[in-house]
C-alpha positions as CSV (number, residue, x, y, z in Angstrom):
1,M,0.0,0.0,0.0
2,N,2.8,2.4,0.8
3,N,4.3,2.1,-2.7
4,E,0.9,2.6,-4.2
5,I,0.3,5.7,-2.2
6,S,3.7,7.1,-3.0
7,T,2.9,7.0,-6.7
8,L,-0.4,8.9,-6.0
9,I,1.0,11.6,-3.7
10,N,4.6,12.8,-3.5
11,K,6.5,16.1,-3.9
12,G,6.4,15.8,-7.7
13,I,2.7,15.5,-8.1
14,M,1.3,18.7,-9.5
15,A,-2.4,18.0,-10.3
16,Y,-5.1,15.4,-10.5
17,V,-7.2,16.0,-13.6
18,G,-10.6,14.4,-14.0
19,T,-11.2,12.9,-17.4
20,F,-12.7,9.9,-19.2
21,N,-10.8,7.0,-20.6
22,E,-11.3,5.4,-24.0
23,V,-14.3,3.4,-22.8
24,G,-16.0,6.3,-21.1
25,K,-15.0,5.5,-17.5
26,H,-14.3,8.5,-15.2
27,V,-10.6,8.3,-14.3
28,T,-7.8,10.6,-13.2
29,D,-4.8,11.9,-15.1
30,I,-2.0,12.5,-12.6
31,Y,0.4,15.2,-13.7
32,S,3.8,14.8,-12.1
33,S,6.9,16.9,-12.6
34,E,8.3,14.1,-14.9
35,D,5.3,12.4,-16.5
36,V,1.5,12.2,-16.9
37,Y,-0.1,8.9,-16.1
38,Q,-3.7,7.7,-15.6
39,V,-5.3,5.8,-12.7
40,D,-8.5,4.0,-12.9
41,V,-10.4,6.0,-10.3
42,E,-12.0,9.4,-10.3
43,P,-10.2,12.3,-8.5
44,K,-12.4,12.7,-5.5
45,K,-12.2,8.9,-4.7
46,L,-8.5,9.0,-5.3
47,L,-8.1,11.8,-2.8
48,D,-10.3,9.9,-0.3
49,K,-8.0,6.9,-0.6
50,V,-4.9,9.1,-0.1
51,L,-6.5,10.9,2.9
52,N,-7.5,7.6,4.4
53,Y,-3.9,6.5,4.3
54,Y,-3.1,9.6,6.4
55,G,-5.9,9.1,8.9
56,S,-8.6,11.3,7.4
57,N,-11.1,11.3,4.6
58,Y,-12.4,13.7,1.9
59,R,-15.4,14.9,3.9
60,G,-13.3,15.4,7.0
61,A,-10.7,17.3,5.1
62,I,-13.3,19.7,3.7
63,A,-14.9,20.1,7.2
64,S,-11.5,20.8,8.7
65,S,-10.7,23.5,6.1
66,K,-14.1,25.2,6.6
67,S,-13.4,25.1,10.4
68,I,-10.1,26.9,9.8
69,L,-11.2,29.3,7.0
70,G,-14.9,29.8,7.9
71,P,-17.6,29.4,5.4
72,V,-16.1,29.0,1.9
73,D,-17.3,27.4,-1.3
74,M,-15.1,24.6,-2.7
75,A,-12.7,24.6,0.3
76,P,-9.1,23.7,-0.3
77,I,-7.9,20.6,1.6
78,S,-4.8,19.7,3.5
79,I,-3.1,16.3,3.3
80,G,-0.6,15.4,6.0
81,G,-1.1,18.4,8.3
82,P,0.8,21.7,8.3
83,N,3.9,20.3,6.7
84,G,1.9,18.4,4.0
85,Y,0.2,19.3,0.8
86,I,-2.5,21.8,0.1
87,L,-4.9,21.1,-2.8
88,F,-7.6,23.2,-4.3
89,T,-10.1,22.6,-7.1
90,S,-10.6,24.3,-10.4
91,M,-14.4,23.8,-10.1
92,S,-16.9,21.8,-8.1
93,P,-15.5,18.3,-7.4
94,S,-18.9,16.9,-8.5
95,I,-18.1,17.9,-12.1
96,P,-16.2,15.1,-13.8
97,E,-13.5,17.3,-15.4
98,C,-12.6,19.0,-12.1
99,T,-8.9,19.4,-11.5
100,F,-7.2,19.3,-8.1
101,F,-4.1,21.5,-8.1
102,F,-1.2,21.1,-5.6
103,L,-0.6,24.6,-4.3
104,H,3.2,24.4,-4.3
105,H,3.3,23.6,-8.0
106,I,1.4,26.6,-9.3
107,R,3.9,28.9,-11.0
108,S,1.4,31.4,-12.5
109,Y,-2.0,31.7,-14.1
110,H,-3.6,34.0,-16.6
111,A,-6.9,34.4,-18.4
112,I,-7.3,33.0,-21.9
113,D,-10.8,34.4,-22.2
114,S,-13.6,35.3,-19.7
115,K,-14.3,31.6,-18.9
116,T,-10.9,29.9,-19.3
117,T,-7.7,30.2,-17.3
118,A,-4.2,28.9,-18.2
119,V,-2.4,27.5,-15.2
120,V,1.4,27.2,-15.5
121,L,2.8,24.4,-13.3
122,S,6.3,24.3,-11.8
123,N,7.7,22.2,-14.7
124,G,6.3,24.6,-17.3
125,E,3.3,22.4,-18.2
126,I,0.2,24.5,-19.0
127,L,-3.3,23.3,-18.1
128,H,-6.3,25.1,-19.4
129,V,-9.2,25.0,-17.0
130,P,-12.8,26.1,-17.8
131,V,-13.0,28.7,-15.1
132,S,-12.6,32.5,-15.0
133,R,-9.3,33.9,-13.8
134,R,-11.1,35.6,-11.0
135,S,-12.6,32.4,-9.7
136,F,-9.3,30.5,-10.0
137,Q,-7.5,33.3,-8.2
138,S,-10.1,33.3,-5.4
139,R,-9.6,29.5,-4.9
140,Y,-5.8,29.9,-5.1
141,H,-5.8,32.6,-2.4
142,K,-8.0,30.5,-0.1
143,A,-5.5,27.7,-0.5
144,L,-2.7,30.1,0.4
145,E,-4.7,31.2,3.4
146,L,-5.2,27.6,4.6
147,K,-1.5,26.9,4.2
148,E,-0.6,30.0,6.3
149,K,-3.2,29.2,9.0
150,M,-2.1,25.6,9.2
151,A,1.5,26.6,9.5
152,S,0.7,28.9,12.4
153,R,-1.0,26.0,14.2
154,S,1.9,23.6,13.7
155,L,3.1,21.4,16.6
156,Y,6.7,21.6,15.7
157,Y,8.9,18.9,17.1
158,I,12.3,20.3,17.9
159,P,14.8,17.8,19.2
160,Y,16.7,19.0,22.2
161,D,20.4,18.2,22.6
162,M,20.9,17.7,26.3
163,G,24.7,17.7,26.0
164,E,27.2,15.2,27.4
165,H,26.5,15.9,31.1
166,Y,22.8,15.1,31.0
167,Q,20.8,12.0,30.4
168,A,17.1,11.1,30.2
169,V,16.2,9.0,33.2
170,S,13.1,6.8,33.4
171,D,10.8,7.9,36.2
172,K,8.1,5.1,36.5
173,T,6.9,3.8,33.2
174,V,5.7,6.7,31.1
175,F,7.2,9.9,32.6
176,Y,10.8,11.1,32.1
177,R,12.9,13.7,33.8
178,V,16.3,15.1,32.9
179,K,19.0,14.5,35.5
180,K,22.6,15.7,35.4
181,Q,25.1,12.8,35.2
182,S,27.7,12.6,37.9
183,D,31.3,13.2,36.8
């Protein structure tokens, strides 16, 4: 399962694009920094599978984002907490052609016309999405806001070097205290 998940989500994944295969089944094209490949599941179900691996689900991720951001349509989602990935949609996830963008791979975007936006990904790949620049920008900024708020809530683990004169000493079974070593 871990190898399967690592092909579905890693630092090189730029977007999940909903599409239909040659027999008309709703599937996902995964745009990575090196390649584009297709998986036999629709984007929303793919995300649910990835989120399940990390201890959440799609509905829970949306509810968490709305809890952090307040009422928002098409809320972005976080995978893996404050140090993980932030994704946002091009349009309603109920629309089969919806694209989920990984925030850290958006280089730029611009209007093609009033209803189409060109999104430039970090590897130079350009995706055209059927949404106005203004709507795309609003979703992009909500994703940035979620990233910022998640980072401010992080429980950073900072290892502490006690030096050579101190050691951790067991005190009962679950509590520890630091005690200076005798010379």
